[in-house]
C-alpha positions in Angstrom: 60.7 63.3 37.7 57.7 62.0 39.8 57.9 59.3 42.1 61.5 58.7 41.9 64.0 59.8 44.7 67.8 59.8 45.1 67.4 56.8 47.8 65.6 54.7 44.9 68.4 55.2 42.6 71.0 54.4 45.6 68.9 51.1 46.7 69.3 49.8 42.9 65.3 49.9 42.5 65.4 47.8 38.9 62.2 49.0 38.4 62.1 52.8 39.2 65.9 52.9 37.5 64.3 51.6 34.4 61.9 54.1 34.5 64.2 57.2 35.0 66.1 55.7 32.0 63.2 55.6 29.7 62.1 59.0 31.3 65.4 60.0 29.8 65.1 58.8 26.8 61.9 60.1 26.1 63.1 63.3 26.6 65.9 63.5 25.3 66.0 61.0 22.2 62.1 60.9 21.3 61.3 64.5 21.8 57.6 65.3 20.1 56.8 67.1 17.2 56.5 71.3 17.4 52.9 71.2 16.6 52.1 69.2 20.0 52.3 65.8 18.8 53.6 63.3 21.2 56.7 61.6 21.2 55.3 58.4 20.0 53.1 59.6 17.3 55.5 61.9 16.2 58.0 59.2 15.7 55.6 56.6 14.3 54.8 59.8 11.6 58.2 60.0 10.8 58.9 56.4 10.1 55.0 56.4 7.8 56.7 59.5 5.8 59.8 57.2 5.3 58.1 54.1 4.1 55.8 56.1 1.7 57.3 55.2 -1.2 57.1 51.4 -1.0 53.6 50.9 -1.9 53.8 47.2 -1.2 54.9 47.7 2.5 52.1 47.7 5.4 52.8 51.2 7.3 52.8 50.1 10.9 50.3 51.4 13.4 52.7 50.7 16.9 56.2 49.7 17.7 55.5 46.1 18.7 53.7 43.6 17.3 53.6 45.7 13.9 57.2 45.5 13.7 57.3 41.9 14.2 58.1 40.2 11.0 61.0 42.5 10.3 59.6 43.8 6.9 59.1 47.6 8.3 62.2 47.3 10.1 64.1 46.3 7.0 62.6 48.8 4.9 62.8 51.7 7.1 66.5 51.1 7.0 66.6 50.4 3.3 65.2 53.9 2.9 67.2 55.3 5.3 70.6 54.3 3.3 69.6 55.4 -0.3 66.0 54.7 -0.7 64.0 52.9 -3.8 66.2 51.8 -6.7 70.0 53.0 -4.4 69.2 50.8 -1.3 71.9 48.8 0.2 69.8 45.5 -0.8 67.1 44.4 -2.7 64.2 45.7 -0.9 61.7 42.9 -2.8 63.8 40.5 -1.1 62.7 41.2 2.3 59.7 38.5 3.0 57.6 39.0 5.9 57.7 35.2 6.6 61.6 35.7 7.1 61.3 37.9 10.6 64.7 37.1 11.7 66.2 37.2 8.5 65.0 40.5 8.1 66.1 42.3 11.4 69.6 40.9 10.7 69.9 42.6 7.5 68.4 45.7 8.9 70.4 45.8 12.4 74.0 44.6 10.1 73.3 47.0 7.4 72.5 50.3 10.2 75.7 49.2 11.9 77.7 49.4 8.4 75.9 52.5 6.9 74.6 54.6 10.0 77.0 53.8 12.9 74.2 52.7 14.7 75.0 49.9 17.3 72.9 46.8 17.1 70.9 47.2 20.2 68.3 44.5 19.7 68.7 41.0 19.0 66.8 40.0 16.2 65.2 36.6 18.6 63.9 39.2 20.8 61.9 40.9 17.5 60.0 37.7 16.8 58.4 37.0 20.4 54.6 37.7 20.3 54.9 41.3 21.5 57.8 42.5 20.8 58.9 45.5 23.6 57.4 49.2 22.2 60.0 51.2 24.1 63.0 49.3 22.8 61.8 49.1 19.3 60.9 53.1 19.7 64.4 53.7 21.1 66.3 51.8 18.6 63.8 53.9 15.9 64.9 57.1 17.5 68.6 56.2 17.1 68.3 55.6 13.6 66.6 58.8 12.9 69.2 60.6 15.0 71.9 59.2 12.9 70.3 60.0 9.3 69.8 63.4 10.3 73.5 63.8 11.1 74.5 61.9 8.2 72.1 64.5 6.4 73.6 67.4 7.7 77.2 66.5 7.0 76.3 65.8 3.1 75.0 69.2 3.4 78.2 70.6 4.6 80.0 72.7 2.0 83.6 73.0 2.1 84.5 75.8 0.6 82.4 77.9 2.7 84.8 77.7 5.3 87.9 79.1 6.1 89.7 79.5 9.6 91.1 82.5 10.5 93.6 83.0 14.2 97.3 83.4 14.7 100.0 81.8 12.0 102.4 80.9 15.1 101.2 79.8 18.6 103.6 79.1 21.7 103.6 75.6 23.3 101.3 75.2 25.9 99.4 78.2 25.3 95.4 78.3 24.4 95.3 79.9 21.1 91.6 81.5 19.8 90.8 80.6 16.5 87.5 81.2 14.3 85.8 79.8 11.5 85.0 82.1 8.6 82.1 81.4 7.0 80.9 82.8 3.2 77.4 83.1 3.3 76.7 83.3 0.3 78.1 79.9 -0.3 76.4 78.6 2.8 73.5 80.7 4.3 72.3 78.0 7.1 76.0 78.0 8.4 76.9 79.7 12.1 80.0 81.1 13.3 81.9 78.7 15.7 85.0 79.8 18.1 87.2 77.1 19.0 90.1 76.9 21.2 93.5 75.0 20.6 96.1 74.0 23.0 99.3 73.6 21.1 101.7 71.3 23.1 105.6 70.9 22.9 106.8 67.6 20.4 107.1 64.9 22.1 109.5 61.7 21.6 107.1 60.1 19.6 105.7 63.0 18.2 103.5 65.8 18.4 100.4 67.6 18.0 97.9 69.9 19.0 94.4 69.2 21.0 91.5 71.3 20.5 89.7 72.3 23.8 
């Protein structure tokens, strides 16, 4: 990272530390696309793709003022939680003249349905210029949560079985392997994992993975 040294972090320089945090978010949470498009443009393209089924919603052209009225945010969450005809609330009730209500619905629904914590106060979205980095970060978390949820739904339990010893000695790490029937789930990958068998305790025993 340019112009950021250990002394800046030790001294607690706010601007420098915030810059460092944003660089980390940008690299790990908001990566650009494989086509060479930057992180911001790639995330905006993803938002547009999600909102395409909603003809009455204007596609946002930035992550600041375009999200101010809450319609784009509430519609995006509606899409990720079911989409047209299956969303968690009536998307047509999302009006541009109710920005706080729209954001409150969006953030609460994303928390309940996608497990995304409420990272933004709705009041902070109705200011003249909402912070673009904050909105990008939140939408990036929405995207990751949605992708993880889709991946979990795609898992086919019938394709998996666990192979390993039938018994194990207490206190000894024992190797197991997840066996996969590729004919049932061609995209799956074989993974080894270790279970440490613990001796029974007064309150009950169990095994922990390592």
